[in-house]
N, C-alpha and C positions, 0 to 999 in steps of 0.2 A: 761309177760308184759315187764319185764326188758329186756329180749332178743330182743323182738320186737322193743322196743325203741332204743336199741343200734344198731340194724340193720338199722333202719330209719336214725339215725345220720350218720352212715357210708355211706349210700347211697347218702345222700344229700351233703356230703363233696365234691366229684368230681364235682357235678353240680355247686356248689357255685364257685369253682375255675375256671370253664369254663366261668361263667358269668363275673368274675373279669377280666380274660384275654381278653374277648370280648370287655369290656368297655375300657380297656387300648388301645387295637388296634384301636378302634373307635376314641379315642381322638388323637392318634398319626397320624391318617389319616386326621386330620383337621376337625373332626366333634365333636359336643357336644351332649351328651346324656341328654335329658330332659324328665322326666316322661316316660322313656322307648321308646322315639322317637329320632332318630338320626337327628340332625339339623346341616346343614353345617355351618362351622365357617365363620365369616365375612371376606370378601376378604381383602388382604393387601392394604394399601393406594397406590394410583397411583404414578408412578415415576414423579419427578419434571422435567418439561421441561425447558431446558436451551436454550435460543435463541442464535443463532450463532452470533459471533462477526461481527461488521459492515464490517470489511475487508473481511469476507468470503461470504457476501451476494452479489449475482449477481443482478444488476439492469439492466433495459432495457429501451430503448427509440425507438420511431418510426422514429426518424430523426437522421442522422449521426452527430457526434461531429464536431466542427469547426476544421480547420487546426491548427497545432501546431504553437504557436507564436515564433518569433525569439527573443532570449534573451541571456544574458551572464551568466556565472557561477560565483558565488561568490567564493573567495578563501576558501579552506578547513579550518575551524576554529580550529579544534582539530585533532591531529594525531590519526588515527584509525577510524574516521568518514568515511562513505561511501555515495556517491552521489546517491540520488533517484530523477529521473527526474520528471518534472511537467507533468500534464495530465488534460484532461477535465473530470469532474465528472458530474453526473446528479442529479438534485433535482426537486421537483415539479415546481419551478420557471424557470427551464431550465438548460442548461449547465453552469457550473462555473469552473473556473480554480483553480486547486490545485497547488500552486507554488512548483517548484523543490527545494530541500533542502538537506543539509548534515545531516546525521542521524547516531547515535551510533548503531551499529548492536547489536542484542540481545545476541550474543555470538561470540567467536572466530571461524573463519573458514567458516562463512556463507556469501553469496552474495545475492544481491537483484535482483529478477526478476520483472520488472515493470508490472503493470496491463495493459490491453489493451481492446479496443472495437472490437468486432467481429460481423459480420452480420450473424445471425443464425435464421432460421425459419421465415424470414420476418421481424425481428426486430434487433436492435443493442443492443448487450448484453455485459456488462462489466465483464471481467475476472480479479479478484483481484490479486494484486501482492503478493509476498511471499519471505521469506528468506529460503535459502537452500545451500547445499554444492556446487551446480553448478547453473549456470544461465539457465533457461528453455526458453520455447517459449513465446514470447510476441508480436505475430502477425506480425513480420517483420516491425514494426513501428520504424522509425529512430528518436529516442528521442535526439540524440546527446550526447556529453560528454562521449563517450565510449560505449553508447548503440546505435549501428548503425543498429539495426534490428535483428541481430543474435549475441548472446553471449554478453560479456562485455570486453572492451579493456581498461578500465580506471584504472585498478589495479588488484592486486592479493595478496593472503595471502602467506607470507614467514614465516613458523613456526607460532608463535603467534603474528606476526606483519603484518600489512597491508601495502604493498608497492604501491605507486602511479605512474602511467605512466604520466609523465609530458607532453607528446606529445598531450594528449587529456583532461587532467584535470588541473584545476587551483589550484596550491599549492604554498604556500609561504615557501621557503626552510628554513627560519628562524624559522618557526613553525613546519613544517613537514620535517623530515630528511630522511625518508625511501622512496626514489624515484628511478625511472629508466626511460629510454627513449627507447621505441620500437615502430617503426612506420611502418605500412604497408598501401599502397594505394590500396583501394578496388574499386575505381571508382564507388561509389554508388551515383546515382543522388538523390538529396534531393528534395522532393516535399511537405514535411510537412503534408502528409496524416496521420491522427491520428487514423485510424481504419483499420481492416482487413476484406476483403470480401465485397460483395455488389458493387454497382456502384461507381467506383472511388477509392475503397479501395485497400490495398496491396493484392497481390495474393500469398503470402508466406504461405507454409504449414509446419507443424513441421517435423524436421528431425528425423532420427532414434535415434540419441543421445538425442534430446529434448524430445522424447516420453519416453525414459528411465528416464530422469530427472524428468518427471512428476510423476513417481512412487516413488521417493525418499521422505524421511521425510521432511516436510516443517514446517516453523514457520510463523505464521501470522504477520501482521504489529504490531510494538511495540505500547505501549500506547502513546508515543510521536507522532508517525505517525498518529494515529487515532485522537488525539486532533488537529493535524495540519489540517486534512481533515475537522473536525467539524468546526473549526474556519473559514476555507475558505468558507464553506457552508453558514455561516451567514454574510459574507462580501459582500454587494451589489456591490462593485467595481469590484468583480471578476466574476460577471455574464456576460456571453458572450453578452447578449442583451444590457448590459450597457456599455461594453468596446469595442464592435465591434470586439472581438477576439484578442484584444491587451491589456491584463491586466496590470494595473499599478504596480502590485506586481507579477512578474513572477518567481522570485527565491529569496530564503532567506538563510542566513548562517546557521540557525538552525531551527528546527521545531517550528512553531507558532511565530517566530520572525518577524512578518509582519512589524513592525515599527522600526526594527533594522537599524542602519546606513548602513549595508552591503546589505540590501534588494534591489533588482534591478527590474526595469520595463521592459516590452517588448519594442522592437524598435518601436517607433512611438506611444507608448501608451499614452493616454490622462491622465492627473493627476486626482485624485479623487476630488469630490466636496470640495471646500475650507472650507465650514462651516459644514461639516458632523461631527457628534459626534465621538470622538475618540473611544468610546466603541463599535461603530458599525463597526469599521474597524480594523481588525488585532489583535495584541497581547493584551489580556486583563490583562496581568501582568504589562503593562505600561512601559516596558523597552525600551530604545533606543529613537531615535528622532521621530518626528511626521511623519505622513503619507507622506506628500509632500517631506520631507527630504529623506525618504527612496527611493522615486522614482527618486530623482535627486542627488543621492550620487555621488560625483565627482570621476573621475579617473577610473570608471568602464565601461563607454561607453554604458550603458543600460538605463540611466536615460532620463528624458525629461525636457525641459525648461517650463516656465510658459505658453508659447503659444502652448504647446502640441507637439512640435517638438524636435527631439534629439538635444542636445547642440552642438554648432560648435566645431570641434576638435581644440585643442591647437596647436600652432606652434611647428613643429618638433615632434609632438606626434605620437606614433606608435599605430596601432590598437591592441586591447586586443587580446591575442592569444587564449583565451578559449571562443570563441563565437560560437553559433550554426551556421553552414554553411548556406549561403543564398540559396534560391531555384534555381535550375538549375546548381549549382556548385557541386564540388566533395568534399567528406570528407575523411580525413586521419584518420585511426583508427588502433588499434593493434589487431591482432588475439587473440582469447581467449586461455588462457593457462590452 
């Protein structure tokens, strides 16, 4: 009996080890053993979906955006800021104007490629702008102030400093010291078309270099730029159906500074309603002068008088050199470096 019991103990030992190894392997494979039955482990929690930033979302419309308004460029407020041109954006209420403005780039060495509307698949689709080491394709739209449809002629990086081309940008040399002058006449007829493709749109297609730029690493619009767009969307005076395509705030010296003294209106723009609440128009931080003062800032040539017409020029006054070229005329701009 003793021998038989010892033999039984020795025979069961290997079997017990195999069972333990089998249970361990089952647990490692994501299963749980319950009462001799392998039950699959609960699945991991689903990944959290992060919505893309507003600047990356492509919006579309069944109607083309209005022509670009004629307006002047405020002087660069801080050395190192880069000009981002104004454009028509879309909201459920219709097209609204996002004023052009001077912006601090997200880092040294990057340039701004403006967004543009393109006719794709029977609709007008907006392609968002971005920051990158080179300026890419923006539909051949002539936004002015160095963005003549291809590349950027308004300035360039020289080491860690941004140099401004005075021939196409408005800089005050007492504030901005890193400037140069390089002018090339491209004989580009300005028609103020604000979209690519479709009936009446530009017919420009991306060059080989622009297709390469599209593959580079890009940086989306900065938080200041996104706030600028959001405030424009809530401003009734910037709706095309309210301003007839001539916004009373066409350009600002800084993002969201809609009420700042340096804000400029489009040529021929009507002033905003005189009794409109200040919170409904422009800068919620409350800096600067009132809305009407922003549209009639003296000495900039882009304001309007109380009758809705541009103020009469002063005696011996010279035209402002940094104004978007009028339709039918030619623009001087510098080749991209």
